[in-house]
N, C-alpha and C positions, 0 to 999 in steps of 0.2 A: 574469248572463252566460248567453247562450243555449247550451243543451246540444244536441249533435248525436248521434243514435243511428243506426247502420246498420240498415236493415230486416232484413238477413239474421241479425242476432243477437237480435232480439226474439222472444218466444214468444206463444202464444195468451193466456196469463194477462195479459200486458202490454196486449193489445188490449181484454180484458175490463175491466181495472182503469182504463184511461185513456180508452177510447172507449165503454165499456158495450156492446160488441158482443155479440149474442145469436144462438145457433144455433136455427133453427126446424126442428122435426122433422115438422111437419104437411105432408104431401105436396102439399097444395093451394097452399102458398106458392111452391114452385118446380115448377110444372106444365109449364113450357115445354119441358123436356127429354124429356117423355113425350107431349105432346099436339100434334096437327096437324103431325106431322113430314112433310116432303116425301119422296116416293119418290126413289130414285136409279136411274139407268138401267144397262143391261148394260155399257156402256163404263166407267162409274164402278166397277162391281163388278170388272171385269177388272183395272183399274188398281190397285184396293185389294188384290186378291188378289196382285198382283205385289209390292206394298209389304210385305205380310205374309210372303211367301216370301223376299223380300230380307232382312227382319229375322232370320228363322230361319237364313238362310245366314250372317249376321254372327255369330250365336251360336256357330257352329262355329269361329270364328277369334278367340278372346279375346286380349287384353282389348278390350272394346267402347269405343272412343274416342268421346267426346262428339260431336265434329263429324261423324264418320262416321255415327253412328246418327241424328243430326238430319237429315243429308242423305238418309238412306235411308227415314226414317219421317215426321218432322214436316214437312219441306219439301214432299214430294210430297202429303201430306194437305192442306196449305194451298193448293197449286197446284190440286188437283182440286176443292177447295171454292171456287175463284175469289177467294181472298183477296188475290191479287196484282193484281186488276183494280179499276178505279174502281167504286165509291166508297171502296174500302178501300185501305190501304197498310201496308207493313211498316216498322217502325223497329227497329234492333238496338241493344241496350245503351242504352235510353232512361232518362234520369235523372228521378227523381220525388222530390219533397219533400212530406211530410205534417206539418202542425202538430198537436201534441197539445193538445186543448182545455184552456184555463185554465192552461197551463204554458208556460214559455219553452223548449220542447223541439221540435226538428225531427227527424223520421225521414227519413233519406236512403237511397236505394237505386237499383239499376238493374234494370230488368226485361229479361229476355233477348230476348223477342220481343213486340212490341206491335202489335196490329191495331186501327186507329182508323177510325171513321166519324162525322164531325161531332161529335167529342168524346164519343160513346157508345162505350164500350170493350169489346172482346172481347180478353182478355189471355191469353197463353200463357207460362207459366214452365216452362222445361225444367230437368231435373235436372243435377247435376254428375257423376253417375255412374249406370250402368245399374241399380244396386241401390237407388237413392234412393227413399224412400217419399213418396207424395203427401202424407202427413201433414206431412212436413218442409217442403213447399212451401206448405201452406195458409196459415200465418200471413203469409208474405211476400206472397202474392197478395191476401189480404184487406187488408193494409196499403196496397198500391198502389190497390186499388179504393176504399178510404176516401179516397184523394187525388183521386178524380174530382170536379171542381168542379160537375158537373151532377147535381143532386139530384132532378130531376123525373121521371127514369126510372131503372129498375134498371140496375145494371152486371152484366155476365156475364163469367166467366172460365173458362179451362180449364187445369188442371194436367196435365202429362204427364211420365212417366218414359220415354217412348217404348215401354214395354211395358204401360203402364196409363194410362188417361185418366179424368179426373173433372171434371165441370162445377160451377161455383159461381155462385150468384146473390146479390147484395148489394143491399139497399134502404137508402138513407141517410135513415132516419127517426130519431126520437129515442126509444129508442136504435137504432143500426144493427142490422139483422137480416140473417142469411145462411142459406143452405141449400145442400146438396150433392146431386148426382145419385148414382146408383150408379157403381161403378167399371167401366170397360170394359177387358177384358184381352186382350192379343194371344194369350195361350196358351189362351184358351177355345176350345171347338169352334166350327166355323164361322168367320166373320170379323166380329168386333165393330167393326171399322173402318167397316163399313157404317152401323152405328148412330151412331158418332162423327160421320161425315160428315153424316148426316141431322140430328143435333142442331146441328152447326155451321151448317148451312144454315138451320135454323129460327131460330137466334139472329141470323143475318144478316138474315132477313126482319124480325125485331122491331126491330133497331137501324136499319134502313133505312126503317121506316114513318114 
C-alpha cells in the first residue's frame, strides 16, 4: 500500500537516507550567487530602502502577522525584480508530489510561492512566523526541488523569513547535490535587499537562457 508523507514533517536526515542528497561546501559549486551579478539602479535602491523602512515600522507593532509581513517585504521584492512579468508567473499554494526512489512512498506538500519559467524553478518558501529559522525551511524547499522533473539544468530556490534570505542550488545528479549562499539579513548595516535583488535577477538570467 502506498504511503503518503507530508513534506512539512520530513527532516534533512530523511532526504539523505532516501535520496542520498549531499551538501557541497566547495564555493565553486554555487558560484551564481556571487558572480556576474547585475547592477541595480537608483530607483530600485529607493524602493528597496522603503521596503526595509516599512519592515522596521512593522516591528514596532507586534505581533508580526504573516500576510502583512509578506505584503510589506516579499511581494514588493518580487515586483521590483519583475517576477510578475512574462516569462515568469506566480502560483500560490502549489501542490507538489515527490516519489521516493525504490519505495512505494509519495511526499506531498504545498509550496507557498512558486515562480516558474518553462519548468525551471525559482522557489520561495515563506515562514509561518517572523522568528522562523531558514534551517527549518531548508528540508522543505529541497524536497520540492527534488520534485523538479527537469534534470538537465540546476534548480534554484530562495528561503525567506522576511528578515533573512538565503539562496539554494540543487543539481539532480546521482546523488543529488546542493549548496547554500550566505544569509542576507534585514538588520545588517546598509541594505542587503540590494544584494538579494541582484542575485534574484542573476538567477532570472540563468533560467531564461
